[in-house]
N, C-alpha and C positions, 0 to 999 in steps of 0.2 A: 504493500500500500504506500502511496506517495506521502511523504512527510509534509506537514503544513509549512508553507512559506508565507511570511508576512511581508508584503510590499508596502513600503512607506513612501508617500508622495507629498511633500510640502507644496502648497499651492498659494501663490499670491499674484493676482492680476494676470492670470494666464488664460483668460477666456478664449483667446484665438487658437491656443494649442492644446489645451488640457484634454479635450475629448479624444484627439488622436493619440495622445500619450497613454491615457487610461485604456482605450480600446486595444492598444498594442500589448497591454498586459492581460486584459480579459481574454484575448485570442491566443494566448500561449498554449503550446502543446502540453505543458505542465499545468494541470488544472486545480490542484489542491492549494488554493491561494486565499488569503484575506488581504484586501487592498485598502489600506488605511490612508485616506486623503484628508489632510488637515489644512483647512482654509485659514490663512493668516490675516483675517479681516480685509479681504480683497475689496477694492472700490469699483470693480467692474462686474461683469456677469459670471465670474468664475464659480461662485457658490451655486448659482442656478444650474449651471452645466453639471456640476458634481451631483446635485440632488436628482437631476433627470437621469443621469447614468446609474445612480444608486437604485432608483426605482425599477430599473431593468435588469440589474444583476445583484443578487443578494450578497455576493462576496465583497462588494464595495461598501465601505463604512465611511461616512462623511462626518468630520468633527469640525466645529466652528470655534476659532479662538475668539474670546470676548474682547480682547485688545490685540493690537499688532505686536506679536512677540519677537519678530524677526526670525531668521532662518535657524540659528543654533537652538534656541529654546523650542521652536516648533518641531525640529527633528527629535530632540530629547523627549518631548511630549508624545510624539508618535511612537518612539521606542517603548515607552511605558505602556502603551495600549496594545502592543503586539502579544500574540500567544503562540506564534509559530516556532519551530525548531531552528529555522533559518530566517534571516531578515535581509530582504533585497531592497536596494535603493533605486529610486527612479525619479527623474526630474519631470516637472509638469509641462515642459516644452520640448521634450525629446521623444524618441521612438525606440522601442525594443523590437528586435527581430522575433518572429514567432517562436523560435526554439531557444531563445536566450536562457531562460530559467532552467529548462530541462538540461541543457549542456553544462551550465554552471553548477547545478546541484550534483550532476553525475561526477564532475571533476572534484567537487568538495568531498564526496563520499568515497572516491577511488584514490585519493591522495592524502598527504599529511597536511594539506593547506588549511588555514583557519579562515581565509576569505579569498574569494575568486573574482577576478575581473576579466576583461577581454579587450581585444583591439576594437576600434570603433571608426566610424566614418563621420565626417562633418557634413551637415546639411545647411543650406542657406536659411535665412529668416523665412523665406517662402516655402521651405521644405524640399527644395531641389538639391541633388547631390552637389557637394562642393569639392571634397577631396577625402582621401583616406588619411587616417591618423598616422603621424610620423614619429611621435614621441616614444613609442614603446617597442621599437624594433630590436633593441638590444636586451632589455631586462625582462626575463621571464621567470627566473628562479629566485628563491628567498635570498641567496647570497648576493646576486647582482641588484635585486630590488632594495636591499639594505644599503648598498652603496648609493643607488639613485636617490634614496630617501634623504640623503644629506642635502640634496639640491631641489628636489621636486617630489610631489606625490608619485610613487612608483606605479600606481594604477589609477584608472579613471574612477573617481568617487561615485559618479551617478549610476554606473552600471555594475557596482560591486555587490556581491552577496556574501554575508557574514554568517558564521555560527552565531545564533542569537545570544547565547550565554556570554560570548565575548563582547558584543556590542552593548548589551545591557550592563555589563561591568564597567566598560571604559567610557561609553557615551561620548558626546561632544563637549569640549571644554567651554564653559560659559565665562570667558574672560576677554578683556579687550584685546589681548595679544593674539587671540584665535579668530577674531572677527574677520570674515571674508577669506580666511585660510583654514576653515574648520576641517577640511579634508586633509590638508598637509599636516596639521597639528595631530589629528587622529591617527593617521598612518604612521607618523613619526613615533608616537607613543607605542603603538602596537608593534611595529617592526623592531624598534630598539629594545623592547622588552621580550623579543624572541618569537613573536607570533609570525606565522609564515603566510605570505601571499602567493598566489599563483595567477599568471596571466595567460589566458587562452589566446591563441593566434587567430581564432575565428572572429570575424567582424559581426558582433552581435548587438550593436547599439549605434543609433544615429543621433549625434550630438548637434543640437541646433545652435548656430551662431546668432544669438539673440542680442541685439544692441541695447536691450534694456536689462541685460544680465549684470550680475555683480562685477564681472571682469571688465565691463565697459564703464559702468556708472561709478565704481569706487576703486579705480585702478591705483591711485596714489596710496591709499591706506592699505590696500591689498599688497602692493609692492613693499611697503615698509614692514608689515608684519611677516611677509614671506622671507625677507632678508634676515630678520631677527631669528625666525624659526630655523632657517638654514644654518646660521652661525652657531646656534645651540646644538643642532644635530652634529655638525662637524666636530665640535668640541667633545661631544658625548661619545662619538664613534671612534675617532682617531686621536683625540686628545690634544688638538692644537687650536689656537685662536686665529682666525682669519679676519682681516680687516673688512668692515662693511663695504667699503668701496670696491674691493676685489670680489666679494660675494655678489654685489650688485651686477657686475659684469657676468659672473659665472651663471647666474640664474636669469640672464637676459632682461634685467630690469634697468640696465643702463641705456638710455635712449640715444646718447651721443658718445658712442664708444671711440676711443683713440687707440692708436697703435700701442702706446704704453699700457693702456688698460688691458688690451688683448694679451700682451706679453706677461703682465702680472697674473692675469687669470690663468693662462696656460701653465706657468710655473707652479702656481698654487694647486691646480688640478692634478698635475703630475706628482706633486709631493703627497697630496691626499691619497691618490691612487696607490702609490708605493707603500705608504703607511698602512693602508687598508689591506692590501694583499699580504703584507708581512704580518699584520696582527691577526688575520683570519686565514691561516694556512691550511685548515682542514677543508679544502675545496678541490674540485676537479678542474681539469684543463678547460672544459667548456664554460664553467662559471667565471674563471679568470678572463676568458675571451669576451664574455658578455660585458664585464666591467671595462675592459679595454675598448670594446666597441662603443660603449656609452661615452667614454672620455672622448673618443674621436668624433662622435656625433655632437657632443657639447661644443667642441671647438669649431666644428663645421657650422653649427648654428650661429655662434658668435661671429665667425668669419663672414658668414652671409649677411648678418646684420651690419657689419662694418662696410661691406661692399655696397650695400643699398644706401648707405648714408654718407660715405666719404670716398671721393675719387682716389685719394692717396692710399687707400687700402688695396687697390688693385696690384701695383707692383710688389707691395709687401706680401700680399696673399700668395702670389706665385712663388716667392722665395720660401714662405712658410710651408706651402704644400710640398715643395721639393725636399726640404729638410726633414719633414715629418711624414714622408710618403708611407712607410710601413704602418703607422698608426691610423692615418686618415683614409687611405685608399684600400679599404676592405670591402667585401661584397655588401655586407649589411650597411656600411657607412655610405657607400655610393648610392645604394637604394634609398637610404634615409635622405640624403642630400637631394636626390631627384624628387622624392615625395614632398620634401619641404619646398622646393621650387614650384611644384604644381600647386601647393597650398597658397603660395604668394600669388601665382597667376589667378587662382580662384578668387582671391581677395580683390585683385584688380578688376576682374570681371564683375564681381558683386558691387563694387563702387560705381560702375558704369550704369547699373540697372536703376 
């Protein structure tokens, strides 16, 4: 018999997208679900859409916040209302593929993982295909995900399924330092404490590029908290303190990167990589390769950012590529760079619409 999966969906002013999001969960091949939709005092017609959907599917439970609690408290409230053995995240403006939950639950039950995510595709605001995800080409195992967690969430938060006992214990941190990086904060605490993620290479989720999302509306605060979290993670995992200005470049929060910024970031990343591999030697060759691939992808990402903003980066980039050829020009990294370029092209097309 299928174990109960609780799907938690925080909803705020998502009238245009929420029906598609919830229907993508209702139509899953895995059917033993409770779908907990918490409306955070929306000012549009979101609540009416939720009530209409609930009247047609008894698995949908609609909860209304009396006041606007914001995302973190709404998520924690939803967790408290769950009764399933697993808890799945879902955003109110995204779409899950029909077999997402079935594949992720199977992976959880057949592995030692504590939470499972997958690759994903970007869709435009209008719901059209934008590009495939490029962030997760390297890190698939717990070893490489822990390395990535020093800089970024190693999995996509919105399409993750957790063992319910784990999420109920840790929840989302209700502090100013976690605002708008609740996923990074949560995954940092889980992974540093030894809990294991797993990333499936199936594309099981469609992530909408919504210009009213947190990433667009509160970018400055998100950047600030992200840099602080990354600094704490690096110190916790490899025991060194890296300057905020360097981390700002390493996590692509530096909007006007210089060649000196790039050099400092590269030197710091190589030092962190070597310390990490030396500190955690109980790993296989494939896991080390994933870490090295991720380092190459980070530097290609920063290099691309420099190329797009400064003409002086072009001659420097050629020399850098020649000198670091073995690290940068690997199959995964070339694929990453190509997918990243397609993402940029997709952005340019989107702006013209």
